[in-house]
C-alpha positions as CSV (number, residue, x, y, z in Angstrom):
1,M,-19.4,-14.4,-3.9
2,K,-16.4,-13.5,-1.9
3,S,-15.9,-9.8,-2.4
4,M,-14.7,-6.8,-0.4
5,L,-14.2,-3.1,-0.3
6,R,-10.5,-2.4,0.3
7,R,-8.5,0.7,1.0
8,L,-5.6,1.0,-1.3
9,G,-2.4,1.1,0.8
10,N,0.3,-1.5,0.2
11,R,3.0,-3.3,2.1
12,R,6.5,-3.4,0.6
13,L,6.8,-6.2,-2.0
14,A,10.5,-7.0,-1.9
15,S,10.0,-10.7,-1.2
16,T,7.6,-11.0,-4.2
17,F,10.1,-9.4,-6.6
18,T,12.9,-11.6,-5.2
19,I,10.9,-14.7,-6.0
20,L,10.2,-13.5,-9.5
21,A,13.9,-12.7,-10.0
22,T,14.7,-16.3,-8.9
23,L,12.2,-17.8,-11.3
24,S,13.6,-15.7,-14.2
25,A,17.2,-16.8,-13.4
26,G,16.0,-20.5,-13.5
27,I,14.4,-20.0,-16.9
28,L,17.5,-18.4,-18.2
29,I,19.7,-21.2,-17.0
30,G,17.3,-23.7,-18.6
31,S,17.5,-21.8,-21.9
32,I,21.3,-21.9,-21.9
33,A,21.4,-25.5,-21.2
34,A,19.0,-26.2,-24.1
35,H,21.3,-24.4,-26.5
36,G,24.2,-26.5,-25.4
37,V,22.6,-29.9,-26.3
38,H,25.3,-32.2,-27.8
39,G,25.0,-32.9,-31.5
40,Q,22.7,-30.0,-32.3
41,E,23.2,-28.8,-35.9
42,K,24.5,-25.3,-36.6
43,V,22.3,-23.2,-38.8
44,N,23.8,-21.1,-41.7
45,S,22.3,-17.7,-41.1
46,S,24.2,-15.9,-43.9
47,D,20.9,-15.2,-45.6
48,A,19.3,-13.4,-42.7
49,A,19.2,-9.6,-42.8
50,Q,20.0,-7.6,-39.7
51,L,17.3,-5.5,-38.1
52,T,17.7,-1.8,-37.6
53,I,16.2,0.5,-35.0
54,P,13.8,2.9,-36.8
55,K,13.7,6.6,-36.2
56,P,11.6,7.7,-33.2
57,V,8.0,8.5,-34.0
58,N,6.0,11.0,-31.9
59,L,2.9,9.2,-30.8
60,A,2.0,11.7,-28.1
61,T,-1.6,11.8,-27.0
62,N,-3.5,13.7,-24.4
63,F,-2.7,11.0,-21.9
64,T,1.0,11.5,-22.6
65,K,0.7,15.3,-22.2
66,I,-1.2,15.0,-19.0
67,A,1.1,12.4,-17.5
68,K,4.1,14.7,-18.1
69,E,2.4,17.7,-16.6
70,V,0.9,16.0,-13.5
71,S,3.4,13.3,-12.5
72,P,6.1,15.7,-11.1
73,A,3.6,16.7,-8.4
74,V,2.6,13.1,-7.5
75,V,4.5,11.7,-4.5
76,N,5.1,8.4,-2.9
77,I,4.3,8.1,0.8
78,S,5.9,5.5,3.1
79,T,5.0,5.1,6.7
80,E,6.2,3.2,9.7
81,T,3.9,2.3,12.7
82,V,5.3,1.2,16.0
83,P,2.4,-0.7,17.6
84,K,1.1,0.4,21.0
85,H,0.4,-2.0,23.8
86,V,-2.8,-3.9,22.8
87,N,-5.0,-4.1,25.8
88,N,-8.0,-6.4,26.4
89,Q,-10.5,-3.9,25.1
90,Q,-8.6,-3.6,21.9
91,Q,-8.3,-7.3,21.5
92,M,-12.0,-7.9,21.9
93,G,-13.0,-5.8,18.9
94,P,-12.0,-5.1,15.3
95,G,-9.6,-2.2,14.8
96,G,-10.2,1.4,13.9
97,D,-12.6,2.4,11.1
98,N,-12.9,-1.1,9.7
99,G,-15.6,-2.3,12.0
100,M,-18.5,-2.1,9.6
101,Q,-16.4,-3.5,6.8
102,Q,-15.1,-6.5,8.8
103,F,-18.7,-7.1,9.9
104,F,-19.8,-7.4,6.3
105,Q,-16.7,-9.6,5.5
106,H,-17.6,-12.1,8.2
107,F,-21.3,-12.4,7.7
108,F,-21.9,-11.7,4.1
109,G,-19.4,-13.7,2.2
110,M,-16.7,-11.0,1.9
111,G,-13.2,-12.4,1.8
112,P,-10.6,-12.1,4.6
113,M,-8.4,-9.0,4.7
114,G,-5.2,-8.0,6.4
115,P,-4.7,-4.9,8.6
116,Q,-5.0,-1.5,7.1
117,E,-2.3,0.9,6.1
118,G,-0.2,2.3,8.9
119,Q,-1.7,0.0,11.5
120,P,0.1,-2.7,13.5
121,D,-0.9,-6.3,12.8
122,D,-1.6,-8.9,15.4
123,S,2.1,-9.9,15.6
124,G,2.9,-6.5,17.3
125,Q,5.7,-6.0,14.7
126,V,6.5,-2.6,13.2
127,R,4.4,-2.1,10.1
128,E,5.6,-0.5,6.9
129,A,3.1,0.7,4.3
130,L,3.1,2.6,1.0
131,G,0.6,5.1,-0.4
132,S,0.4,8.1,-2.7
133,G,-0.4,11.8,-2.6
134,F,-0.1,15.0,-4.6
135,I,1.3,18.5,-4.0
136,V,-1.2,21.3,-4.0
137,D,1.0,24.1,-2.7
138,P,4.6,24.9,-3.7
139,H,5.5,25.2,0.0
140,G,5.2,21.5,0.4
141,Y,1.5,20.9,1.3
142,I,0.3,17.5,0.2
143,I,-3.1,15.9,0.0
144,T,-3.5,12.1,0.7
145,N,-5.9,9.7,2.4
146,Y,-6.2,9.6,6.2
147,H,-5.9,5.8,6.2
148,V,-2.5,6.1,4.5
149,I,-1.0,8.0,7.5
150,K,-3.3,6.8,10.2
151,G,-1.4,5.9,13.4
152,A,2.0,6.3,11.6
153,T,4.9,7.1,13.9
154,S,7.0,8.3,10.9
155,I,6.0,9.5,7.4
156,L,8.4,9.9,4.5
157,V,7.6,11.5,1.2
158,K,9.6,10.8,-2.0
159,L,9.4,13.3,-4.9
160,K,9.8,12.3,-8.5
161,S,12.8,14.6,-8.6
162,D,14.5,12.9,-5.7
163,P,17.6,10.8,-6.7
164,A,17.5,7.0,-6.7
165,G,18.1,5.6,-3.3
166,S,16.9,8.7,-1.5
167,N,14.8,8.1,1.6
168,G,12.7,11.1,0.9
169,H,11.5,13.9,3.1
170,T,10.1,13.7,6.6
171,A,6.5,14.8,6.7
172,T,4.3,16.2,9.4
173,V,0.6,16.0,9.7
174,V,-1.2,19.3,9.2
175,G,-4.7,17.8,9.8
176,F,-7.1,15.0,8.9
177,D,-10.8,14.4,8.5
178,K,-12.0,10.9,9.3
179,S,-15.4,11.5,7.9
180,T,-14.0,11.9,4.3
181,D,-10.8,9.8,4.8
182,L,-8.7,12.8,3.8
183,A,-5.4,14.2,5.3
184,V,-3.0,17.1,4.7
185,I,0.7,16.6,5.3
186,K,3.7,18.9,4.8
187,I,7.3,18.6,3.9
188,K,10.0,21.2,4.4
189,V,11.7,22.3,1.2
190,D,14.1,25.1,0.2
191,H,12.6,25.6,-3.3
192,P,9.1,25.8,-4.8
193,L,7.6,22.4,-5.7
194,P,5.5,21.6,-8.7
195,V,1.8,21.5,-8.0
196,V,-1.3,19.9,-9.5
197,Q,-4.2,21.9,-10.9
198,M,-7.5,21.2,-9.0
199,G,-10.7,20.7,-11.1
200,N,-14.5,20.9,-10.4
201,S,-15.8,17.4,-9.9
202,D,-19.4,18.5,-10.5
203,S,-18.5,19.0,-14.2
204,M,-17.5,15.3,-14.7
205,Q,-20.0,13.1,-16.5
206,V,-20.3,9.3,-16.7
207,G,-18.2,8.3,-19.7
208,D,-15.6,11.1,-19.3
209,Q,-12.0,9.9,-19.7
210,V,-9.7,10.0,-16.6
211,I,-6.3,8.8,-15.6
212,A,-5.0,7.7,-12.2
213,I,-1.4,8.3,-11.1
214,G,0.3,6.7,-8.1
215,A,2.4,3.9,-6.7
216,P,0.3,0.7,-7.1
217,L,2.0,-2.4,-5.7
218,A,5.1,-0.3,-4.9
219,L,5.5,0.5,-8.6
220,T,6.1,4.3,-8.4
221,Q,4.8,6.8,-11.0
222,T,2.4,4.4,-12.6
223,V,-0.2,5.9,-14.9
224,T,-3.5,4.1,-15.8
225,A,-6.5,5.3,-17.9
226,G,-10.2,4.7,-17.9
227,I,-13.5,6.5,-17.6
228,V,-15.9,7.8,-15.0
229,S,-18.2,4.8,-14.4
230,A,-20.6,6.4,-11.9
231,K,-21.0,9.4,-9.6
232,D,-22.3,9.9,-6.1
233,R,-21.5,6.3,-5.3
234,D,-22.1,5.3,-1.6
235,I,-20.1,2.3,-0.4
236,E,-20.3,2.5,3.4
237,P,-23.7,2.3,5.1
238,G,-24.9,4.5,8.0
239,A,-23.0,7.3,9.7
240,A,-19.6,6.0,8.5
241,G,-20.4,6.9,4.9
242,E,-22.4,10.1,5.5
243,F,-19.9,12.3,3.9
244,K,-18.4,9.8,1.5
245,H,-20.0,10.0,-2.0
246,Y,-17.5,8.7,-4.5
247,I,-16.7,9.0,-8.2
248,Q,-16.5,5.4,-9.5
249,T,-13.9,4.7,-12.2
250,D,-12.6,1.7,-14.2
251,A,-9.1,3.3,-14.4
252,A,-6.8,0.6,-12.9
253,I,-6.0,1.4,-9.3
254,N,-4.5,-1.1,-6.9
255,P,-3.1,-1.2,-3.3
256,G,-0.6,1.7,-3.1
257,N,-2.7,4.1,-5.2
258,S,-4.4,5.4,-2.0
259,G,-4.2,9.2,-1.9
260,G,-3.1,9.6,-5.5
261,P,-5.0,11.8,-8.0
262,L,-7.7,11.0,-10.5
263,V,-7.2,13.4,-13.4
264,N,-9.5,14.6,-16.2
265,M,-8.5,15.3,-19.8
266,D,-7.7,18.9,-18.9
267,G,-5.0,17.8,-16.5
268,Q,-7.1,18.7,-13.5
269,V,-7.4,16.6,-10.4
270,I,-11.1,15.7,-10.0
271,G,-10.7,13.1,-7.3
272,V,-8.5,11.3,-4.7
273,N,-8.2,7.6,-5.3
274,T,-9.4,5.9,-2.1
275,A,-10.9,2.5,-2.4
276,I,-11.4,-0.5,-4.7
277,Y,-14.1,-3.2,-4.9
278,T,-12.3,-6.5,-5.3
279,E,-12.7,-10.3,-5.0
280,T,-8.9,-10.9,-5.1
281,G,-7.3,-7.9,-3.4
282,G,-6.3,-6.4,-6.8
283,F,-7.9,-4.4,-9.5
284,Q,-11.1,-5.7,-11.0
285,G,-12.5,-2.7,-12.8
286,I,-14.1,-0.8,-10.0
287,G,-12.4,1.9,-8.0
288,F,-13.6,4.9,-6.0
289,A,-12.3,8.4,-5.7
290,M,-13.3,11.2,-3.3
291,P,-14.6,14.1,-5.5
292,S,-12.3,17.2,-5.8
293,N,-15.0,19.6,-4.6
294,T,-15.2,17.8,-1.3
295,V,-11.4,17.6,-1.2
296,I,-11.0,21.3,-1.7
297,N,-13.5,22.2,1.0
298,V,-11.8,19.8,3.5
299,Y,-8.3,21.0,2.6
300,N,-9.2,24.7,3.1
301,Q,-10.4,23.9,6.6
302,L,-7.5,21.7,7.5
303,I,-4.9,24.3,6.7
304,G,-6.8,26.8,8.8
305,P,-5.8,27.9,12.3
306,E,-7.7,25.0,14.1
307,H,-6.7,22.4,11.5
308,K,-10.1,20.7,11.7
309,V,-13.3,20.5,9.7
310,V,-16.4,22.2,11.0
311,R,-19.6,21.1,9.4
312,G,-22.9,22.9,9.3
313,S,-26.2,21.4,10.5
314,L,-29.9,22.1,10.6
315,G,-30.9,20.0,13.5
316,V,-33.0,17.4,11.7
317,E,-32.9,13.7,11.1
318,F,-34.3,12.5,7.8
319,Q,-35.3,9.5,5.8
320,Q,-32.5,8.9,3.4
321,N,-34.6,8.1,0.3
322,L,-38.1,9.5,-0.4
323,P,-40.5,6.6,-1.1
324,P,-42.2,7.0,-4.5
325,A,-45.7,6.7,-2.9
326,V,-44.9,9.6,-0.4
327,A,-43.6,11.7,-3.2
328,H,-46.7,11.1,-5.3
329,V,-49.1,12.0,-2.4
330,Y,-47.2,15.2,-1.6
331,G,-46.8,16.1,-5.2
332,V,-43.0,16.3,-5.3
333,K,-40.5,14.5,-7.5
334,S,-37.7,14.6,-5.0
335,G,-36.7,15.8,-1.6
336,V,-35.8,14.9,2.0
337,L,-38.4,13.6,4.3
338,I,-37.8,14.9,7.9
339,S,-38.3,12.2,10.5
340,S,-37.2,14.1,13.6
341,V,-36.4,17.7,14.6
342,V,-34.2,18.6,17.6
343,A,-36.0,20.9,19.9
344,G,-34.3,24.4,20.0
345,S,-32.4,23.7,16.8
346,P,-32.4,26.1,13.8
347,A,-34.9,23.9,12.0
348,A,-37.2,23.8,15.0
349,K,-37.1,27.6,15.3
350,A,-37.9,27.9,11.6
351,G,-41.0,25.9,12.1
352,L,-40.1,22.6,10.4
353,K,-41.9,19.5,11.6
354,P,-41.5,15.7,11.2
355,G,-43.2,14.8,7.9
356,D,-42.1,18.0,6.1
357,I,-40.2,17.4,2.9
358,I,-37.2,19.7,2.2
359,T,-37.2,20.3,-1.5
360,S,-34.6,23.1,-2.0
361,V,-31.8,25.1,-0.4
362,D,-31.3,28.7,-1.6
363,G,-33.3,27.7,-4.7
364,T,-31.1,24.7,-5.5
365,P,-33.3,21.6,-5.8
366,I,-32.6,18.8,-3.3
367,R,-32.8,15.3,-4.6
368,D,-32.1,13.2,-1.6
369,G,-30.3,13.0,1.8
370,N,-26.8,13.1,0.2
371,D,-27.7,16.4,-1.6
372,L,-28.9,17.9,1.6
373,I,-25.8,16.8,3.6
374,N,-23.4,18.0,0.8
375,N,-25.1,21.4,0.7
376,I,-25.5,22.2,4.4
377,S,-22.4,20.6,5.8
378,V,-20.0,22.9,3.9
379,R,-21.8,26.1,5.1
380,K,-20.3,28.2,7.9
381,P,-22.1,28.2,11.2
382,G,-23.9,31.5,11.7
383,S,-24.8,31.9,8.0
384,S,-28.4,31.5,6.9
385,V,-30.1,29.6,4.1
386,N,-33.5,29.7,2.6
387,L,-35.2,26.3,2.8
388,G,-38.0,25.3,0.4
389,F,-40.2,22.6,1.9
390,V,-43.6,21.0,1.7
391,H,-45.8,21.1,4.8
392,D,-49.2,19.4,4.7
393,G,-49.0,19.3,1.0
394,K,-48.4,23.0,0.7
395,P,-45.0,24.6,-0.5
396,Q,-43.4,26.9,2.0
397,T,-40.1,28.6,2.6
398,A,-38.1,29.5,5.7
399,N,-34.9,31.3,6.6
400,V,-32.7,29.0,8.8
401,T,-29.5,29.8,10.6
402,I,-26.8,27.2,10.3
403,F,-25.6,25.5,13.5
404,S,-22.3,23.6,13.8
405,Q,-22.6,20.0,14.5
406,S,-20.7,20.5,17.8
407,E,-23.3,23.2,18.8
408,L,-26.1,20.8,18.0
409,Q,-24.5,18.1,20.2
410,K,-24.3,20.6,23.1
411,L,-27.9,21.5,22.6
412,I,-29.0,17.9,22.8
413,A,-26.8,17.4,25.8
414,N,-28.5,20.3,27.6
415,G,-32.0,19.0,27.1
416,G,-32.9,19.3,23.5
417,N,-34.9,16.3,22.4
418,G,-35.9,15.1,19.0
419,S,-39.6,15.6,18.2
420,G,-41.4,13.0,16.2
421,S,-40.2,9.5,15.4
422,G,-36.5,8.7,15.4
423,S,-34.7,7.5,12.3
424,N,-33.1,4.2,11.7
425,G,-29.7,5.8,11.4
426,S,-27.2,6.8,14.1
427,G,-28.1,7.0,17.8
428,E,-27.6,10.7,18.6
429,T,-28.7,10.3,22.2
430,G,-26.1,7.6,22.8
431,H,-23.5,9.7,21.0
432,V,-24.0,12.6,23.4
433,K,-24.3,10.8,26.7
434,L,-22.0,7.9,26.1
435,G,-19.9,9.0,23.1
436,I,-21.0,6.1,21.0
437,T,-22.6,6.3,17.5
438,V,-24.6,3.2,16.6
439,S,-26.7,1.8,13.8
440,N,-29.2,-1.0,13.4
441,L,-27.7,-4.4,12.2
442,P,-27.5,-4.6,8.4
443,P,-30.2,-6.6,6.6
444,G,-29.4,-10.3,6.3
445,A,-27.6,-10.5,9.7
446,P,-27.5,-14.1,11.0
447,A,-30.6,-15.3,12.8
448,G,-30.2,-15.0,16.6
449,L,-27.9,-12.0,16.5
450,Q,-29.5,-8.9,18.1
451,G,-28.3,-5.5,19.2
452,V,-26.9,-2.4,17.6
453,L,-23.6,-2.0,15.8
454,I,-21.0,0.5,17.1
455,Q,-20.0,2.8,14.3
456,G,-17.9,5.4,16.1
457,V,-16.5,6.3,19.5
458,E,-15.9,10.0,20.3
459,P,-12.4,10.7,21.6
460,G,-12.4,11.9,25.2
461,S,-16.0,10.7,25.7
462,F,-17.3,8.5,28.5
463,A,-17.1,5.5,26.1
464,D,-13.5,6.3,25.3
465,T,-12.1,7.3,28.8
466,Q,-14.1,5.0,31.1
467,L,-15.4,2.2,29.0
468,H,-12.2,2.1,26.9
469,L,-14.1,1.3,23.7
470,N,-11.8,3.2,21.4
471,G,-11.2,0.8,18.5
472,A,-14.3,-1.2,19.2
473,E,-16.1,-0.1,16.0
474,G,-17.9,-3.2,14.6
475,M,-18.7,-4.6,18.0
476,V,-22.4,-5.3,18.7
477,I,-24.0,-3.9,21.9
478,T,-26.6,-6.5,23.0
479,A,-27.7,-5.1,26.4
480,I,-27.4,-2.0,28.6
481,N,-27.8,-2.5,32.4
482,R,-29.2,-5.9,31.7
483,H,-31.9,-4.6,29.4
484,Q,-31.7,-6.2,26.0
485,V,-31.2,-3.9,23.0
486,H,-32.6,-4.9,19.6
487,N,-32.4,-1.7,17.6
488,V,-31.5,2.0,17.7
489,A,-34.9,3.0,19.0
490,E,-34.4,0.8,22.1
491,F,-30.8,2.0,22.5
492,K,-32.0,5.6,22.5
493,A,-34.8,4.9,25.0
494,I,-32.5,3.2,27.5
495,V,-29.6,5.7,27.2
496,G,-32.1,8.6,27.3
497,G,-33.1,7.5,30.8
498,L,-29.5,7.5,32.2
499,H,-28.4,10.4,34.4
500,S,-25.2,11.7,35.9
501,G,-24.0,9.3,38.6
502,D,-25.7,6.3,37.1
503,D,-23.7,3.1,36.6
504,V,-23.6,1.9,33.0
505,A,-22.9,-1.7,32.1
506,L,-22.7,-2.8,28.5
507,Q,-22.8,-6.3,27.1
508,L,-20.9,-6.7,23.8
509,V,-20.2,-9.5,21.3
510,N,-17.7,-9.6,18.5
511,P,-19.6,-10.6,15.3
512,Q,-16.3,-11.8,13.8
513,D,-15.9,-14.4,16.6
514,P,-19.3,-15.7,17.7
515,N,-17.6,-18.3,19.9
516,A,-15.7,-15.7,22.0
517,G,-18.7,-15.1,24.3
518,T,-19.9,-11.9,25.8
519,N,-17.7,-9.0,26.9
520,Y,-18.8,-6.7,29.8
521,V,-17.6,-3.1,30.2
522,G,-18.9,-0.5,32.7
523,G,-18.4,2.8,34.4
524,T,-20.2,5.6,36.2
525,L,-21.6,8.5,34.2
526,P,-19.9,11.8,35.2
C-alpha cells in the first residue's frame, strides 16, 4: 500500500483554480448552445408558481458558536524561500528533517512526495508556501509549526480582519523547537489582536468532538469537524519522534492546515494541526495534532530571554516498552526498564542501575518511556523529583536532581560513560564526539543494506562544520575509518575509541538512490 505521513503546508494553487474556471466556462458555453437548438418547442410555463426566499432560520450549533469565537484569531501564513547554493554534500542526501520519512517512502512502499514547506525544490527556484497559525497574545504573538516557516526568507501573516487584497503583516521568528515542530512568530500591530483560549489536552478523551480551523489547499478560514480518534500517537520512530506524541483526529485537515488550531467544544485550543496520514496527499480521515499542554510548555520557553527550549534529563537510557514477561517477573504492571546509566549523572548518584524499573515520578505512575520523557523533560534543571523504582524485585525511592540535556552531553564528553548495555535507540557517544545522532535501520530494510541511519546533525558540531553533513539526515553510515558498521552498538564502539587529533573518514550511502554509489567524507577531530 502506497502511503505516507505528510506535513500539511501547501503551495499556491492558482493554476488549479484557473483550470477549473476554464472547465466551468466550457460547460456554460455548451449549455447555452443546447438551448439554442433550432426547432426546439417553447414551453408554456404560465402554470408554474414562482419560488420565494423563506425567512432566515437560526440553526446555530456549538460548532457555529465556536467558529465565530475562534476564527478571528486564526491567521494565514505565507512564506518565500530563496534557495541557498546546493553543495555536493547537500545533493548526496535527503533534505532537512525528512530523512527518516523519505527512507520509509523509498523502501516500504510509501508514495513519492515533494519538498516540504518553506524549502527550495531541486530546480533552485524561489518557493512559496502556505500554512496556518493562531494568535495567543494580543501583542501579536502567534503559534505555528516549525516546518511552516523553516528556512523562509520572508514570512507574511494575514489576519481575518485584513481587507481583501492585503499582503498581510511581516512576521519575525521569536523562536522554534525542532523536537516538537513548533515555532513562535510575531507581527507588529498598533491595536490589541483577538486571541484564542488554550485548553488542557490531558482532559480530552477518545470520542470527544473537535473542530479544525485553517487554510487547507489555500482556502482560508475553513472549518471542519470530527472527533478525537486516539491519544499519545507516535508516528516518527527513534530520536526524531521522542517528544512528538500526537492527538489523532478525523476532523478533515489538508495541506495548508499546518499550524492551525484543533479546538474542543468549549472553544479551547487543545492541539496544533501538524501532520496527516495519506495515500493521495489529501485528507483520508487521519490527522495528527501536537497536544496543547506540550505547546504551552514550549511556547513559554520560546518567549523567554534565550528563546529556546531547555529539557530536563535524568541520565538514563531505557527500553521503550516493558516486555510483559519482565513486568510479571518483577511484579509491576507498567514502568520504564533502565538499560544504561551515565556515570556521574543524577540517576547514577541516586543509585539507579541497569535493570531497575522506574514506576513513578513524585507519586505519579509511569506507564512507559513516553510518560517518563513527558514528565522529566518539562522540569527545570536544578529541581528535584522523587523516583519510585524497583531494584532486584524490591520497591525503592530516591530523590534525583534534574540535569539539563546540555549538561548531560558535557558530562559524557568529559568522560562519563554509560554503565550496562546500551539501548537500540540513538547513539549518544556519536552525538557528543561527532555531532551525529543515529539509529538502527528500521525492521524490513532491504537485504544487503547495513549501517546506521543518520537522524540528526548538531549545528556547529564536527559533523556540521568539518564533515558538512548538515542536511544529510536519512543517509546511512556504512563504515568508519574502514571499519564496517552494522548497528548502533558498533557505531558507539568505534566512535568511543576516537580521540582528539584522529582522522575520521565516513562512508555513506543514500538509501533513496542505491545506484549512486558510496560517498566519502572526512576530517580531523579537534
